N, C-alpha and C positions, 0 to 999 in steps of 0.2 A: 562439474557439478555447479548449480546456480542456487544462490540464496537470496530469497526475498526477506529482508528484515524491515518490519514495520514497527514503529513506536507511535502510540497513541495516547499515552498518559500526559496529562496536564501538569503532573507534579515535578517534571523534569528530572534533575540528577537525584532527587531523592526517592524517585519511583522504583519500588521493587521489581516491578515488570520490566522497566527498561534495563536495570542492572542485570536481570536474568536473561534477557533477550541479547544483550552485549556479551555476556560471559558465553552463552550458547554459540553465538557467532564465532567468537575467538576460538573455541574449542573445535568447531567445524572446520575453520581455517587452518589451525594448527595440524589438524589430521588430513586435510585436503589442501595442499598448497596451491593447486590450480583452481580452486573454488572462486567463482565470481560472486561478489556481494552487490546487490541493489538495496539501498536504504532509503526508506521514506519515513518523514516525520510528520505525522498528521496533525500535529500541533502546530508545528513552524509552518506548514503549508497544507492547510485543509483542503478537502476535496469539496468542490462546488456541488450543490444540491442540484438534483434534476428539477428542471422547470416545466411547465405544461408546454410551452414552445417547443423545447428540445424533444420532450416525449411525442409531441404531434408530429415532429419532423421525422422521427425514427420509425414511426409506425407506417405500415404499407398503406398506399393511398387505394382508395377505392376505384374500380374501373369505371371509366365513363361511357365504355362501349355498351350498345344494346344487346 
């Protein structure tokens, strides 16, 4: 089993959602000792926003053939 634990509250240790998330992951790990947990804190390491240049690079390029 793989668990993705994401925290996004800016309230840190006082955040109810962070406390609930940590408790939930702890229960899952207690019941599944082989579980792997990937943790992401979106406050500590925010995702970068998509830029117009990146979106343009990801779009299929129009064909130049006739």
